[in-house]
Backbone bond lengths (Angstrom), bond angles and torsions (degrees), N, CA, C in turn:
res aa  C-N    CA-C-N  psi(-1)  N-CA   C-N-CA  omega(-1)  CA-C   N-CA-C  phi
1 M - - - 1.462 - - 1.536 109.33 -
2 A 1.334 117.53 129.36 1.462 120.37 -178.07 1.517 110.58 -70.97
3 R 1.343 115.64 142.41 1.435 120.14 177.63 1.538 111.00 -75.87
4 P 1.310 118.22 141.48 1.446 119.30 178.38 1.522 110.69 -68.02
5 R 1.320 118.54 151.91 1.431 122.33 179.18 1.526 109.35 -67.94
6 E 1.304 114.90 138.74 1.468 120.70 -176.19 1.510 111.37 -102.77
7 F 1.342 116.74 36.22 1.457 121.39 176.08 1.516 110.56 -152.08
8 D 1.322 115.45 162.42 1.459 122.04 176.77 1.526 108.74 -83.07
9 E 1.304 116.26 108.60 1.468 120.51 -172.59 1.536 110.99 -60.16
10 A 1.357 117.63 -40.94 1.463 119.85 -179.66 1.521 110.57 -64.24
11 A 1.320 117.86 -39.59 1.469 122.27 -178.41 1.520 110.80 -66.83
12 V 1.330 117.18 -43.94 1.488 119.01 -178.30 1.538 110.63 -71.38
13 L 1.339 115.52 -32.59 1.479 118.25 176.66 1.516 110.02 -66.22
14 D 1.339 115.93 -38.39 1.452 120.39 176.74 1.536 110.16 -62.66
15 A 1.306 116.70 -40.34 1.465 121.43 179.52 1.549 109.76 -65.21
16 A 1.333 116.83 -40.93 1.455 120.80 177.67 1.512 111.24 -62.89
17 M 1.340 115.74 -42.05 1.453 120.96 178.46 1.519 110.64 -57.89
18 R 1.324 116.68 -45.64 1.464 121.17 -178.30 1.536 110.89 -66.32
19 C 1.300 116.37 -35.40 1.476 121.00 179.82 1.532 110.04 -66.41
20 F 1.333 116.79 -48.89 1.457 121.31 177.31 1.538 110.71 -62.85
21 W 1.311 116.52 -42.42 1.461 123.28 -179.50 1.505 111.50 -59.50
22 Q 1.321 116.19 -41.70 1.460 122.03 -178.65 1.524 112.55 -72.09
23 R 1.341 116.23 -44.01 1.448 120.45 -170.56 1.517 115.22 -103.44
24 G 1.307 117.05 -22.71 1.458 120.73 -173.50 1.525 110.06 93.14
25 Y 1.313 117.02 165.97 1.452 120.62 -175.26 1.522 112.78 -68.64
26 E 1.349 116.93 -53.91 1.442 120.54 -174.51 1.517 113.63 -63.10
27 A 1.333 116.79 -38.73 1.477 121.82 -174.39 1.512 113.15 -80.24
28 T 1.321 117.27 -6.72 1.475 121.03 -177.70 1.532 108.78 -95.68
29 S 1.305 116.61 123.36 1.460 121.11 178.82 1.534 110.53 -94.26
30 V 1.301 115.37 159.88 1.468 119.57 177.40 1.521 110.34 -62.25
31 R 1.316 116.80 -36.12 1.474 120.15 177.98 1.516 111.20 -61.52
32 E 1.351 116.31 -44.40 1.463 120.18 178.90 1.519 110.71 -65.07
33 L 1.312 116.97 -37.54 1.456 121.05 179.20 1.528 109.43 -63.69
34 A 1.331 116.73 -49.21 1.463 120.37 -178.44 1.526 111.36 -60.87
35 E 1.341 116.15 -40.49 1.466 119.58 179.09 1.517 111.35 -65.42
36 S 1.306 117.39 -43.16 1.483 120.05 -179.16 1.533 110.74 -69.81
37 M 1.316 117.23 -29.70 1.472 121.28 179.25 1.514 112.72 -83.48
38 G 1.339 115.42 -14.61 1.461 119.43 178.32 1.534 111.60 73.86
39 I 1.335 118.24 29.96 1.460 121.66 179.56 1.533 107.50 -133.83
40 T 1.313 115.11 169.53 1.473 119.03 177.91 1.531 110.18 -83.16
41 G 1.311 114.54 161.36 1.441 119.54 178.34 1.527 111.42 -59.57
42 A 1.326 117.57 -37.19 1.451 121.36 179.35 1.531 110.88 -64.14
43 S 1.339 115.16 -41.57 1.465 119.27 179.17 1.521 111.48 -65.78
44 L 1.320 114.75 -35.36 1.480 119.35 178.27 1.515 109.97 -62.94
45 Y 1.332 117.43 -48.24 1.463 120.78 -179.64 1.537 110.92 -64.78
46 N 1.326 116.98 -41.50 1.456 120.69 -179.60 1.512 112.68 -63.66
47 A 1.305 115.59 -38.70 1.460 120.07 -175.25 1.545 113.92 -86.34
48 F 1.299 116.92 -35.73 1.448 120.48 -170.46 1.537 114.73 -123.99
49 G 1.318 117.99 -5.93 1.437 119.83 -175.63 1.549 110.83 83.63
50 D 1.304 117.38 -151.30 1.461 120.47 -177.37 1.518 111.31 -81.77
51 K 1.322 117.01 -178.93 1.450 123.12 -177.76 1.542 110.93 -59.40
52 R 1.294 116.58 -40.88 1.458 121.22 -179.87 1.523 111.54 -61.37
53 S 1.353 115.11 -46.10 1.463 119.47 178.95 1.532 111.72 -63.79
54 L 1.312 115.93 -39.93 1.466 120.47 178.18 1.534 110.31 -64.80
55 F 1.340 116.91 -40.03 1.468 118.61 178.08 1.497 111.70 -61.95
56 R 1.310 117.29 -41.53 1.460 120.17 -179.73 1.543 110.13 -62.18
57 K 1.340 115.42 -43.19 1.469 119.26 179.50 1.536 110.59 -66.53
58 A 1.337 115.53 -39.65 1.486 119.67 179.24 1.515 110.48 -65.25
59 L 1.309 118.71 -38.35 1.472 122.49 179.48 1.534 109.23 -67.72
60 A 1.313 117.31 -42.20 1.461 119.95 176.56 1.530 110.80 -62.34
61 H 1.315 116.34 -40.20 1.454 120.68 177.31 1.540 110.19 -62.85
62 Y 1.293 118.03 -40.06 1.450 121.93 177.98 1.542 110.44 -62.47
63 V 1.301 117.06 -46.70 1.478 121.78 -179.03 1.538 109.33 -61.79
64 A 1.330 116.68 -42.71 1.476 120.69 -177.72 1.514 110.40 -65.65
65 S 1.327 117.20 -37.75 1.459 120.66 -175.64 1.511 113.36 -86.24
66 S 1.318 116.91 -9.46 1.483 119.91 179.91 1.535 110.57 -116.66
67 F 1.292 118.87 -77.52 1.470 120.76 -175.71 1.531 111.69 -64.52
68 D 1.319 117.60 -51.63 1.453 119.59 -177.88 1.521 111.62 -58.86
69 D 1.340 115.83 -43.16 1.439 120.51 178.79 1.539 111.15 -62.46
70 R 1.322 116.35 -42.10 1.459 120.79 -179.00 1.516 111.54 -63.40
71 V 1.325 117.16 -44.93 1.449 121.59 178.51 1.531 110.84 -62.47
72 H 1.319 116.16 -41.94 1.486 120.06 179.08 1.516 111.21 -60.93
73 R 1.322 117.52 -36.43 1.460 119.92 -178.09 1.548 113.17 -79.79
74 F 1.312 117.34 -29.57 1.463 120.36 -173.30 1.545 113.99 -101.41
75 E 1.286 117.20 -45.56 1.487 118.41 -173.73 1.517 109.91 -71.00
76 G 1.320 115.83 126.85 1.453 119.57 179.99 1.517 113.51 89.33
77 H 1.294 116.38 -19.89 1.482 120.70 178.27 1.519 111.84 -102.04
78 L 1.327 117.36 -17.50 1.459 124.28 176.38 1.513 108.22 -125.49
79 S 1.326 116.90 160.91 1.441 118.75 172.76 1.520 109.30 -63.25
80 P 1.327 119.01 159.56 1.475 120.07 -177.12 1.511 113.95 -53.98
81 L 1.350 117.94 -45.17 1.443 120.58 -177.91 1.552 109.83 -71.47
82 Q 1.302 117.66 -38.99 1.455 120.19 177.67 1.540 111.04 -66.49
83 A 1.316 117.83 -32.37 1.483 120.76 177.20 1.518 108.87 -64.44
84 I 1.330 117.54 -44.49 1.468 121.50 178.13 1.525 111.22 -62.33
85 K 1.344 116.15 -44.08 1.461 120.49 178.76 1.529 111.49 -62.19
86 A 1.337 115.97 -44.13 1.477 120.15 -179.55 1.525 110.94 -65.19
87 F 1.310 116.38 -38.54 1.454 122.66 179.45 1.555 108.70 -58.05
88 F 1.345 116.77 -52.79 1.453 119.28 -177.71 1.517 113.16 -70.36
89 A 1.357 115.86 -34.02 1.479 118.59 178.14 1.529 110.08 -61.01
90 E 1.334 116.69 -40.72 1.466 120.44 -179.31 1.507 110.42 -71.02
91 I 1.329 118.26 -39.51 1.457 121.46 177.37 1.515 110.45 -59.39
92 I 1.311 117.20 -46.56 1.465 121.34 -178.43 1.521 109.78 -65.78
93 E 1.330 117.05 -41.76 1.455 120.53 -179.73 1.522 110.46 -62.56
94 R 1.299 117.15 -43.20 1.489 119.34 179.67 1.508 112.02 -71.52
95 S 1.308 116.78 -33.51 1.482 120.42 178.67 1.519 109.16 -65.83
96 L 1.341 117.53 -44.01 1.449 120.77 -179.34 1.517 111.67 -70.26
97 G 1.305 117.57 -27.52 1.467 121.88 -179.23 1.517 113.69 -87.03
98 D 1.312 117.19 -0.57 1.478 122.48 -177.23 1.518 108.61 -83.96
99 E 1.349 116.74 85.58 1.467 121.21 -176.13 1.526 113.00 -63.66
100 D 1.320 117.08 -28.92 1.458 121.29 179.92 1.532 112.36 -84.68
101 R 1.319 115.49 -8.00 1.471 121.86 -179.15 1.519 111.47 56.49
102 K 1.328 116.30 44.33 1.453 120.98 178.43 1.505 112.43 -71.45
103 G 1.326 116.83 -24.25 1.438 120.23 -177.74 1.531 111.81 74.42
104 C 1.296 114.54 -152.33 1.479 121.96 179.51 1.526 107.53 -103.38
105 M 1.301 117.29 126.72 1.473 120.19 -177.21 1.534 110.99 -63.23
106 L 1.336 117.05 -33.22 1.457 120.19 179.08 1.546 109.79 -67.45
107 V 1.302 116.43 -46.73 1.476 121.52 -179.38 1.521 108.97 -65.72
108 N 1.327 116.97 -42.25 1.472 120.10 176.92 1.529 110.89 -58.07
109 S 1.314 116.19 -41.04 1.483 120.99 179.04 1.524 110.86 -67.85
110 A 1.321 115.79 -36.48 1.471 120.19 177.88 1.518 111.70 -61.62
111 L 1.330 116.12 -35.04 1.460 121.43 -178.43 1.524 113.41 -85.99
112 E 1.346 116.57 -36.49 1.448 120.31 -174.04 1.525 113.72 -90.19
113 V 1.313 116.80 -47.25 1.468 120.94 -169.65 1.530 113.77 -102.16
114 A 1.333 116.44 -44.36 1.452 119.88 -171.96 1.515 116.01 -59.86
115 P 1.360 118.88 -36.97 1.500 118.86 -176.36 1.525 114.28 -57.97
116 H 1.326 117.67 -30.99 1.450 118.86 -177.06 1.534 112.35 -121.37
117 D 1.317 116.82 21.64 1.473 121.18 179.40 1.512 108.11 -139.66
118 P 1.325 118.42 100.11 1.474 121.60 -176.28 1.534 113.53 -56.30
119 E 1.313 118.21 -36.76 1.462 120.73 -178.76 1.547 109.31 -63.91
120 F 1.307 116.28 -49.34 1.457 119.28 -177.30 1.532 111.72 -74.37
121 Q 1.328 115.72 -26.65 1.478 118.51 172.80 1.500 109.57 -60.83
122 E 1.349 116.96 -40.46 1.465 121.54 179.96 1.544 109.61 -69.27
123 V 1.342 116.53 -40.45 1.457 120.15 -179.19 1.539 110.09 -62.95
124 V 1.342 117.06 -50.12 1.450 121.51 -179.18 1.525 110.56 -63.15
125 A 1.323 116.14 -45.06 1.472 119.24 -179.87 1.520 110.07 -58.73
126 G 1.337 117.22 -38.66 1.464 120.10 -179.19 1.513 110.93 -62.96
127 V 1.313 117.52 -39.31 1.472 119.72 178.83 1.517 110.43 -69.11
128 L 1.309 117.81 -41.91 1.470 121.59 178.78 1.518 110.51 -61.25
129 I 1.319 116.30 -37.49 1.469 120.42 175.21 1.511 110.85 -63.21
130 K 1.317 117.93 -39.70 1.477 121.93 177.09 1.524 111.13 -63.13
131 I 1.335 116.92 -41.49 1.450 121.53 178.47 1.534 110.96 -63.73
132 E 1.328 114.25 -45.72 1.465 119.14 178.15 1.512 111.09 -61.67
133 A 1.336 117.36 -38.84 1.448 121.18 178.35 1.506 112.39 -64.60
134 F 1.347 117.79 -38.49 1.443 121.38 175.12 1.511 111.46 -58.82
135 F 1.349 115.52 -49.75 1.480 119.50 177.52 1.526 110.30 -60.05
136 G 1.317 116.30 -41.09 1.471 120.37 -179.77 1.521 112.24 -61.59
137 R 1.313 116.32 -42.64 1.480 119.62 179.69 1.528 110.54 -64.90
138 C 1.344 115.67 -42.21 1.462 119.51 178.75 1.532 110.97 -62.14
139 V 1.330 116.30 -47.08 1.484 119.81 -177.58 1.509 110.57 -65.73
140 S 1.312 118.70 -42.80 1.473 121.93 -179.57 1.513 109.76 -61.93
141 A 1.334 116.02 -46.47 1.488 119.23 178.95 1.482 111.92 -63.38
142 G 1.339 117.66 -39.70 1.466 121.08 -179.86 1.504 112.33 -69.99
143 Q 1.314 117.95 -31.98 1.448 120.76 176.46 1.531 112.06 -69.56
144 K 1.300 115.39 -33.93 1.473 119.11 178.78 1.527 111.32 -66.00
145 T 1.324 116.21 -33.83 1.452 119.77 179.24 1.510 112.84 -94.17
146 R 1.317 117.70 0.93 1.466 125.72 -178.99 1.527 112.63 68.31
147 E 1.332 115.93 16.23 1.457 118.87 175.48 1.526 109.78 -75.97
148 I 1.307 115.98 -27.03 1.476 123.08 179.72 1.516 109.47 -117.62
149 S 1.289 115.79 141.45 1.469 121.44 -178.36 1.534 111.45 -57.56
150 C 1.326 113.88 144.72 1.475 119.20 178.01 1.571 110.20 -104.59
151 V 1.319 116.45 9.41 1.470 119.81 -176.77 1.527 110.12 -64.62
152 Q 1.346 117.09 -38.00 1.466 121.30 -179.66 1.547 108.95 -108.50
153 P 1.325 117.79 149.04 1.454 121.04 179.12 1.553 110.13 -65.10
154 A 1.331 115.59 145.85 1.464 119.84 -178.41 1.532 111.77 -58.89
155 D 1.313 117.49 -36.94 1.479 120.51 -178.43 1.534 109.78 -64.43
156 D 1.332 116.73 -41.03 1.468 120.18 -179.30 1.539 110.27 -66.47
157 L 1.318 116.72 -42.34 1.472 120.60 -179.74 1.508 110.68 -66.27
158 A 1.337 116.73 -36.21 1.486 120.08 178.17 1.533 109.90 -63.99
159 R 1.329 115.56 -42.33 1.479 118.69 178.48 1.530 111.84 -66.26
160 L 1.344 116.00 -36.58 1.468 120.03 178.08 1.525 109.68 -65.10
161 L 1.327 118.38 -42.25 1.472 121.54 179.29 1.538 109.67 -65.02
162 L 1.303 117.94 -39.07 1.455 121.35 177.28 1.510 110.60 -61.23
163 G 1.339 116.87 -44.40 1.477 121.10 178.96 1.513 111.40 -63.52
164 V 1.300 118.32 -40.38 1.478 122.48 179.36 1.530 109.06 -65.24
165 L 1.317 117.12 -41.29 1.463 121.24 179.06 1.525 111.27 -60.91
166 L 1.337 116.14 -47.03 1.459 119.72 178.72 1.519 111.36 -64.36
167 G 1.330 116.89 -38.52 1.452 120.38 179.07 1.527 111.71 -62.73
168 I 1.334 116.48 -42.32 1.465 120.96 177.85 1.519 110.71 -60.09
169 R 1.328 116.31 -45.99 1.445 120.36 -176.20 1.518 112.01 -65.80
170 V 1.327 118.24 -35.94 1.449 121.06 178.98 1.525 110.77 -74.03
171 L 1.323 116.83 -46.78 1.460 121.16 -176.64 1.530 111.56 -63.98
172 A 1.324 116.14 -34.87 1.477 120.35 -175.17 1.520 110.94 -65.17
173 R 1.302 119.09 -20.25 1.468 119.83 -179.76 1.523 112.05 -72.41
174 T 1.322 116.66 -27.17 1.445 119.19 -178.96 1.545 113.13 -116.88
175 R 1.330 115.68 -25.21 1.479 120.08 179.01 1.529 109.41 -133.42
176 P 1.319 117.66 72.12 1.490 120.35 179.76 1.541 110.28 -77.91
177 E 1.308 114.88 70.16 1.458 122.03 -176.61 1.527 108.85 -112.45
178 A 1.338 116.95 127.46 1.472 122.23 -176.61 1.538 109.35 -58.68
179 A 1.318 118.56 -46.41 1.442 120.46 -177.80 1.515 112.71 -60.19
180 L 1.322 116.04 -40.06 1.473 119.98 179.94 1.533 110.67 -66.83
181 L 1.305 117.94 -50.82 1.445 121.73 -176.23 1.546 112.29 -67.10
182 Q 1.308 115.83 -42.50 1.464 118.63 178.03 1.526 111.40 -68.97
183 G 1.336 116.02 -31.16 1.444 120.64 176.98 1.512 113.41 -67.34
184 L 1.332 116.86 -25.72 1.458 120.71 175.40 1.526 111.54 -71.41
185 V 1.326 115.71 -36.35 1.455 120.33 -174.12 1.544 111.70 -85.01
186 R 1.295 117.56 -35.77 1.456 121.73 -171.72 1.516 113.82 -56.31
187 P 1.351 120.54 -47.08 1.490 119.05 178.42 1.512 113.30 -65.01
188 V 1.331 116.50 -32.82 1.468 119.16 179.53 1.525 110.69 -69.02
189 L 1.305 117.34 -41.42 1.469 120.69 177.13 1.524 109.23 -65.16
190 A 1.332 118.42 -37.00 1.453 120.49 178.13 1.542 109.40 -63.58
191 L 1.324 116.18 -38.46 1.478 120.32 176.79 1.502 111.29 -61.17
192 L 1.332 115.47 -43.22 1.476 119.78 -179.93 1.542 110.70 -66.72
193 E 1.309 116.70 -37.17 1.467 120.84 -174.85 1.513 114.23 -82.17
194 N 1.307 117.47 2.02 1.459 122.53 -171.12 1.525 111.90 -67.46
195 S 1.342 119.06 -4.09 1.467 121.28 -172.65 1.519 111.12 -64.50
196 K 1.339 119.24 -35.33 1.472 119.74 -179.08 1.531 110.46 -67.96
197 H 1.363 116.62 -43.47 1.429 119.78 177.67 1.531 110.82 -63.06
198 Q 1.295 115.16 -40.76 1.481 121.32 179.77 1.513 110.43 -58.79
199 A 1.354 115.24 -41.37 1.479 120.01 -178.30 1.523 110.97 -66.25
200 T 1.311 119.80 -31.11 1.443 121.90 -176.00 1.535 112.38 -79.44
201 I 1.335 115.94 -23.57 1.478 117.69 -176.33 1.542 111.96 -105.30
202 S 1.331 117.56 -7.97 1.456 119.08 -177.07 1.524 110.83 -84.92
């Protein structure tokens, strides 16, 4: 009969996520992971498989606790435009409050691991598609209610928002300046809000 695990799996997975997030995939050793998780190397392998498998689970945990949580709190509870505004406001707040300049674990993975690893390229691309789809749903819904401008197609605006999001996350690692990050978002929000002006001149 197998012995029950003597640790909180969610807690140790969270610790692994923070370890990878801080150091990156390549620079993080199994020994460092086990120490940060407070378990033995054998327990790590038994519970999560190898380092690669653990990284995939840690990345999924990161996405669930960040993007998925944010969408759950904003989409359907705020108007489409307000959901987009709240999304970026929180991203900027967290970016400015990141004293260690860890950045976004998903974006870090896109830059470090995905380019030379087809499996993780697919994983990261899948999450980016989910983010783009969230923006697309918000824009489409806002265009239907005329809260968001209809001058540009919803798909194009969703891709623009995705690009701005990635730009914020990369820039914040070296230039975590409120004026810079807010200045990236402000023109895009003005573009989305142009519907009222459009109505007055059409």
